[in-house]
N, C-alpha and C positions, 0 to 999 in steps of 0.2 A: 442508554443508562450511563450516568456519569461514573467516572472511575471511582470517585469518592463514595458514591452510593453503592457501587458494586463492591467496593472494599467492605462497606458496612454489611452488605448482603452476605459477602463471603465470611466476614467475621461472625455474622449471625449463624452461618452454616457451621463455622468452626465450633461455636458453642453447642449447636444442635447435634453435630456429629459426635462430639465427645460424649454427649448423653446417649446417642443413638447406636453406639457400636454394636451392642448385643441385641438390638431391638428388632422388631418384626416389621417387615413390609406388608402391604395389603396381601392377604392370602398366605402369609408365612406363619411360622410357629413362634411361640414366645418363650423366653428364658424366665425361670422363676427366681428372679432376684429378690433380695430382701428389701422391703420398703422402709424408707426412713421418714422423718417428720416432714420433709419437704416434698412428699408425694403429692400427686395431683389431687385437686379438690374434687371428690366424688359427689355427684348429685345425691340429694337425700333419696332414700327409698332404694328399691331393688330394680335392676334392669329387667325389662321384659322384651326379649329378642323378637317375640311374636307380635308385639304391639303394632297397631296400624301406623303407617307413616302419616303424621298430621299434615293437613294442607292449610293454606291461608296464614302461615307463619310469616313473621317479618324478621329477616336477618340483616343486621347492620354490619357492613364491612368497614373496617377502620385500618387502612394501610399506613405504613410509616410516612408516606408522602403521596398526595394525589397528583395527577398529571405527570407521573413518572412512568415511562413506557413499561417497565418491569411490572409495576403494581397495576397499571391499567390492564395489562394482559392477564394477570392473575385474578383480578377482581371480575373481569369479564367472564372468566371461567366459572366463577362463583355465581354470577348473574344467570348464566345459561343453565347451570345445574338447578338453581332455585326455580326458574321458569318451568323446567321439566317436572319438578317435584310439586308444582302448584303453590309455591310460596313466593313472597315478595322480597326483592333485593333493594337495599339502599346503601349508598357509599358516602361516608363523610371522612374528613381527615385534614391534617395540616398541609400547607404548601411547602413547608421546610421539613427535611428528614431529621432535624435536630430539635424540633419544637416539642419537647416532651410535655411541657405544661399544656400545650395545645391538645395533644393526644388525650391527656387526662380530662380536659373539659369536654372533649367529644364523647368519652366514655360516659361522663355524667349526663350529657344531653341524651344519649341513646337510652340510658337508664330511665330518665324522666319520661321519655317517649314510650317506655314500656315495650321495647322490642322483645322478641322471644329469645333471640340469641345474638351474640356479638362475635365476629371473627376479626381478630386484631393481629397486626404485625407490629410487635412492640419495639419502640425505640430504646427502651431501657428495661432490664429484667425486673427491677424493683419499683420504679417510679409509678407504674400504673396499678400497683397491687391494691392499695386502699380502695380506689375507685372500682376496680374489677370485683373485689370481694363484696363491695356494696351492691353491685349489679347482681352477683350470684345470690346474695341474701334476699334480693327482690325477685328471685326465681328465674333470672336470665341465665341462659347457658353461655359459657365463654370458651371459645376455641382460639388458640393462637396458631398462626401459620407463618412460615418463613423465618420469623425471629420470635423467640419464646420469652415468656415472663418466668419468674420463679414458679415451680410446678404448683404450689398451693394457691396460686392466683387465677387458675383457669381449670377447666375440666379436661381438656385434651390439647395436644400440640401436634400440628401436621409438619413433619420434618421433610426437607427436600429429598434427601436420599441418604442411605447409610454410608459411612466412611468406607466400609468394606466394599460395597458395590462400586463406589467411585474409584477406589484404588485398583481393584481387579479389572474393571471394564476398560480402563485406560490402557492397561497392558494388553488386554485382548484386542482392542482396536488397533494399536500400533503393530502388534505381532502379525495380524492379518495383512496390514499394509506393506510390511517388509518381507512377507513370505516366511515368517518364523526363523529368520536367519540374519545375523549381523550384530554390530555394536550399537547400543542405544544409550542415551543420557536423559537425565531429568533436569529441567530448569524449574526450580522451585521459587518460593517467595523468600521470606526470611528464614535463617537457619533455626530460629526459635519458634516458628509458626506451628502451633500445636496441630491444627487441622492438616497442614501440608505434611508434617512428619508422620501423622497417623496414616494418611493416604499412601505415602511412600513406603511405609512399613507393609501395607497390604500389597503394594506393587512387588516388593521384594519377595513376599511370600508366594504370590501368584507365579513369579518367575522360577520358583523351585519345581513347578510341575514339569515332568519330563518332556512335554511337548515344546517347551522353550529351551531345550538343551543347547540349541545353536544360537540363542539370543544372549548377549552379554551386556549387563549394565556396567558401563565403564566410569561414569561420573554423575554425581549429583551437584549441580551448580546452583548458586543462589543469586537472584536478581533483585531481592528485597522489595518486590512489587513496585519497582521503579522502572518506567519505560526505557530510560536511557541505559541504566545498569543491565536490564534484561537483554536489551539489544546487544550490548558489549559482551555479555556472558555467552550469548549465542555465537557470536563471532569467535570468541575464545575457544568454545567447545570444538568448533570445526577446525580451528588451527591446530589444536592439541590432538584431535582425533580425526584425521582426514578421511578415515574409512567409516565414519559414523553413518549409520543407515536411518536412524530415527531419533526424535526428541519427544518426550512427554512433558508438557508444562501444565501442571494442575492449578494454574492461577490465570485469571482472565487478563491481567496486565502482562504476565509473562508470555502467554501464547500469542497475544497480539504483537508484542515486540519481536518475538522470534519469527513470526510470519512476515513481519515487515522486513527483517534482515534477509530471510531466505528468498523472498520474492524479488529482491534486487541483486541476488548473487548467483553464481554458477551452480549453486546447490539446489536451486528451485526445481522441485519435482524429483530430484535425486535423493534428497534427505526428507523423509516423511516427518510430519509434525502433527501431533494430536494433543489433547488435554481438555481443560475446562475453559470454554469461551462463550461469549454471547453472539447470537447470529448477526446483530448489527455491527459488532467489531470485526467479525470474521468473514462476512459475506464476500467482500472483494477478493479475499485470499482463496476462498473456495472457487470463486468464478475464474480467477486467473491461474488455477492449477497448482498453487503453492500448498494448499491443504486439501486432503481428500475428505476427511471426516473428523469431527471433534464432538464433545458432548457437554451437557449441562442438564439440569432438570428443566421441565417445561412449566413455566409459571401458571399457565392456564389450567394445567392438571392439578397444581397445588391449590388454586382457588376453588376448583371443582370439588376436591376432596374436603376442603375446609367447610364448604357449604353443606355437603352431604353429611359430614360429621355433626355440624350444628343442628341439622334437622333430626338426625338420629337421637341426639341428646334431648332435644325439645320434645321428641315423640316418646321418650322413656325407653327406647330400645337399648340404650347404653347409658352408663353413668360416668364413664371415664376410668373405670377400674381395669387393672392389668388382666389380660386374658379374655375380656369381653370381645365379642365379634359382632359385626353388622354388615349389611349389604351396602356397597357404594357403587351404584350403577351395576355393571356386570361382575364386579369383583367383591370378594369377601375380605373385609379388613379386620385385623386383630389388634387390639390395643396392647402396647408394650409397657414396660416399666415406666413409672411416673407419667402415665397417660400419653406416651409418645406413639404416634402412628407415622411410619415411614411411607413416603409416597411410592417408593419402589425404585426400580432401575432408572438410571439417568436416561435422558433422551439424546439420541445420536443425530447430529445435524450434518447433512451433506448436500451436494448439488441438487438432489431430487426434492428435498423438503425445505431448504433454508429460507426460501422466499415466502413461506407461509408464516414466518415468525417476525415479530417486530419488538425486540427488547435488547 
C-alpha cells in the first residue's frame, strides 16, 4: 500500500474514530446518544431481526481504488462472506484513489444494474451523496466501510476499530514486551493530528492502571508522518533517553521509520517497538528481530463485516438504527450512533501470522 494511500486510509480512520469514540464493537453495548439531522439514513419500515437471510442477492463493492493491495484484501473478505451466505459479489471502482467523479459514475452504474446493496469506501464524505441517495431511493441498501460518507447518505458504516481500543491495546502490547517496567516514548505524526492525539489520550489513561506503575512515559515526539523526520526523531529519543525500553508509534510512517533506525543500531532487540503498521512495511523488521509484534485492523475482516451488514440490511433484519443487533457469522453486532458499527479489537501481527497478510 502506498504511503499516500495509507495516509488517506489513516485520515479516513481519523474521521471514523472521532465518530466512533463511544460506539459499540460487534457484541458490545451501545451508548444512547442524541441523534441529530445528520444521522444514518434508516431503511423504510421496521427491522425484523428474525427475518430469514435472503439468498441470491447481488452486492456491489466499490473501493476507493481497485488493484490496491489493502482494498483487494478487504474486498476478497467480502467476496468470501457473500459466497458463504449464498449471494453474489461484484467489484467495480476507479484505478485512482482521487478519482471522485469516477466513484460517482460507478454508483450510478450499480444503481442502473439494480444491485441489492452497495458497499463503498468513499473518497469524499459529500461528493457521493446525491448518487447514493438516489440508489437508496431505488431500494438499494448502502454500507460504507473503511472511509465514511456523511451519515445521511448510507444505512451503516463499518469502522476499522475504536480509538479507545487502538490506544489501550498499543500500551498493553508494549508493556508485555518490556515486562511492565521501564521508560517508554511515543513517536506520533503531527502535533495537531486529531486521531493521533485521541489515541495518545487513551494510552495515557491506560497507563494510570496500577499494573503499569513501573512504566514511565517520558516523551511524546512528532515525526509529522515524514519518513526522514520520524527516523531522526527516533534517533533523538534514544540520545535523550538512553535507558528507553520501548517506543509506541501509532502511525504507519512512524513505525516503519523507527524500525529502520533501530534495525541498524545497537538498540536493535533491546528497545522494543510497537504501534500501527502494515504487514508489508513491517515484515522484514519482524523477521530480523527488530519488532516482536505490532497491530492494525485486518482489512479482510472489514470487507467480511461490510458484506454481512449489506445482506442483513437487504434481508430486513436491520434498518441502520442505533441499538439494532444482527448476527455476523459467529458474532452479534450492535449498531451504534449514526449507524456506525466497529469491527472490534485491532489485529496483532507477529512472526507467527505476518506471512498470511499482503497489504
